[in-house]
C-alpha positions in Angstrom: -2.6 -29.6 29.8 -5.7 -28.5 27.8 -9.1 -29.3 29.1 -12.0 -30.6 27.0 -14.5 -28.8 29.2 -16.6 -26.3 27.2 -15.8 -23.4 29.6 -12.1 -24.0 29.8 -11.3 -20.9 27.7 -9.4 -20.6 24.4 -6.3 -22.6 23.7 -3.0 -20.8 23.7 -2.9 -21.1 19.9 -6.3 -19.5 19.4 -5.4 -16.7 21.8 -2.3 -16.0 19.7 -4.4 -16.1 16.5 -6.9 -13.7 18.0 -4.1 -11.3 18.9 -2.8 -11.3 15.4 -6.3 -10.7 14.0 -6.8 -7.8 16.4 -3.5 -6.3 15.3 -4.5 -6.6 11.6 -7.9 -5.0 12.3 -6.2 -2.1 14.1 -3.6 -1.5 11.5 -5.7 -2.1 8.5 -4.7 -3.8 5.2 -1.6 -2.5 3.4 -3.7 -2.0 0.3 -6.2 0.4 2.1 -5.6 4.1 1.6 -4.7 6.1 4.7 -7.4 8.5 5.7 -6.2 12.1 5.7 -6.9 15.5 4.0 -4.0 15.0 1.6 -1.2 12.6 1.1 2.3 12.5 -0.2 2.4 9.9 -3.0 5.6 8.6 -4.7 6.0 8.6 -8.5 8.8 6.3 -9.6 10.1 7.0 -13.1 11.6 3.8 -14.6 14.3 3.6 -17.2 13.9 1.3 -20.2 15.9 -1.4 -18.4 13.5 -1.3 -15.4 15.9 0.6 -13.1 14.7 3.6 -11.1 15.6 6.8 -13.0 14.0 9.2 -10.6 11.7 9.5 -7.6 9.2 12.3 -7.3 6.9 13.2 -4.5 3.3 13.9 -5.5 1.0 15.8 -3.1 -2.6 14.9 -3.8 -5.9 14.9 -2.0 -6.7 11.3 -3.1 -5.9 8.4 -5.4 -7.8 9.9 -8.3 -5.8 13.1 -8.2 -2.5 11.3 -7.8 -3.4 9.0 -10.8 -4.0 12.0 -13.0 -0.8 13.7 -12.0 1.3 10.5 -12.4 -0.1 9.8 -15.8 1.0 13.3 -16.8 4.6 12.4 -15.9 4.8 9.6 -18.5 7.2 10.8 -21.2 10.1 8.5 -22.2 9.9 6.7 -18.8 7.4 4.3 -17.4 5.9 5.6 -14.1 4.7 3.7 -11.0 2.5 5.4 -8.4 2.8 4.4 -4.8 1.2 5.5 -1.5 3.7 4.4 1.1 4.0 0.6 0.6 0.7 0.4 -1.3 1.2 0.0 -5.1 -1.5 2.0 -7.0 -0.7 1.9 -10.7 1.9 1.4 -13.5 1.9 3.6 -16.6 3.9 2.3 -19.5 6.5 4.5 -21.3 5.4 6.5 -24.2 8.3 6.9 -26.6 
């Protein structure tokens, strides 16, 4: 039974919410870049029908360098740039 007293402590639901919030703070948002000296990005080359034509690993120091390298891969295929599960950019095909 839950008490209405001010010092009764948090309800079970609020303790659960606080735990989830703490986990999110510890892990960070999926869209946040991972801190490191360099990262392995993924460039996904897409065929005209949207299927994956090829996957390439891009080693870069940061997003800016990875963006430049991925843009240079556009040639007959669209290219998507990813850092793990974080989507960064889509470059349309240049035919």
